[in-house]
C-alpha positions in Angstrom: -52.1 -135.7 -106.3 -52.8 -138.3 -103.7 -52.5 -137.7 -100.0 -49.8 -140.4 -99.7 -47.7 -138.7 -102.3 -48.0 -135.4 -100.6 -47.1 -136.8 -97.2 -44.1 -138.6 -98.7 -42.9 -135.4 -100.2 -43.2 -133.5 -96.9 -41.4 -136.4 -95.0 -38.5 -136.2 -97.4 -38.2 -132.4 -96.9 -38.3 -132.7 -93.1 -34.5 -133.1 -93.0 -32.6 -129.8 -92.9 -30.0 -131.1 -95.3 -32.6 -132.3 -97.8 -34.5 -129.0 -97.6 -31.2 -127.1 -98.2 -30.4 -129.4 -101.2 -33.8 -128.9 -102.7 -33.7 -125.1 -102.2 -30.2 -124.9 -103.7 -31.3 -126.9 -106.8 -34.4 -124.7 -107.2 -32.0 -121.7 -107.5 -30.0 -123.5 -110.2 -33.1 -124.2 -112.3 -32.6 -126.4 -115.4 -28.9 -126.2 -115.1 -28.9 -128.3 -111.9 -25.7 -129.5 -110.2 -23.6 -132.6 -109.8 -23.3 -134.2 -106.4 -19.8 -132.9 -105.8 -20.8 -129.3 -106.4 -23.8 -129.7 -104.1 -21.7 -131.2 -101.3 -19.1 -128.4 -101.6 -21.7 -125.6 -101.5 -23.6 -127.1 -98.5 -20.5 -128.5 -96.8 -22.0 -132.0 -96.6 -19.7 -135.1 -96.7 -20.2 -137.3 -99.9 -21.5 -140.3 -98.0 -24.0 -138.3 -96.1 -25.1 -136.3 -99.2 -25.5 -139.5 -101.2 -28.1 -140.7 -98.8 -30.1 -137.5 -98.9 -29.9 -137.2 -102.7 -31.2 -140.8 -103.1 -34.1 -140.0 -100.8 -35.1 -136.9 -102.7 -34.8 -138.7 -106.0 -36.8 -141.6 -104.8 -39.7 -139.3 -103.9 -39.5 -137.6 -107.3 -38.4 -134.2 -105.9 -35.2 -134.5 -107.9 -34.5 -135.8 -111.3 -31.1 -137.4 -112.0 -29.3 -137.5 -115.3 -26.1 -139.5 -115.9 -23.2 -137.3 -117.4 -20.3 -139.6 -117.9 -19.2 -140.6 -114.4 -21.2 -137.9 -112.7 -24.9 -137.5 -111.9 -26.6 -134.2 -112.4 -29.5 -133.4 -110.1 -32.3 -131.0 -110.8 -35.3 -129.9 -108.7 -38.5 -131.3 -110.1 -40.4 -128.0 -110.1 -43.5 -129.4 -111.8 -44.0 -131.9 -108.9 -43.6 -129.0 -106.4 -46.2 -127.1 -108.4 -48.6 -130.1 -108.2 -48.0 -130.2 -104.4 -48.9 -126.4 -104.2 -52.0 -127.0 -106.3 -53.0 -129.9 -104.1 -52.6 -127.8 -100.9 -54.5 -124.9 -102.3 -57.3 -126.6 -104.3 -59.9 -125.9 -101.6 -58.8 -122.3 -101.0 -61.5 -119.7 -100.3 -63.9 -122.4 -99.1 -63.9 -124.2 -102.4 -64.5 -121.0 -104.4 -61.2 -121.0 -106.1 -62.4 -118.4 -108.7 -62.0 -115.7 -106.0 -58.5 -116.8 -105.0 -55.2 -116.3 -106.9 -54.5 -118.8 -109.6 -52.2 -121.4 -108.0 -51.9 -123.6 -111.1 -48.4 -124.4 -112.3 -48.7 -122.2 -115.5 -49.7 -119.2 -113.4 -47.1 -119.6 -110.7 -44.2 -120.8 -112.7 -44.5 -120.7 -116.5 -41.0 -122.1 -116.9 -42.2 -125.2 -115.0 -44.4 -126.2 -117.9 -41.3 -126.2 -120.2 -39.4 -128.2 -117.6 -42.1 -130.7 -117.3 -41.8 -131.6 -121.0 -38.0 -131.7 -120.7 -38.2 -134.2 -117.9 -40.3 -136.8 -119.8 
């Protein structure tokens, strides 16, 4: 992961609403949620929510799938695993073999399955 990608992700999560949206969608896993459901749960007006969802989708933190007239949003967990790996790649003074395994398969085996579903 490039530094610019990481900083863009952090910037997009710096909004309390976007952070709440992302955390909610992480809980929903591969099921995801449509925008109306997200707005209801988080009590965010549709116009405000639309702006935040667009920002998260633009950074790649959310995937969007058209379902009729609705759009289903899902957290892009493989991207978050990449970010965690980027942040921890130099752990233990560069001696990663003495640290925990922060790779996506070790942290979230389901993320590997999700990654192939999102392509």
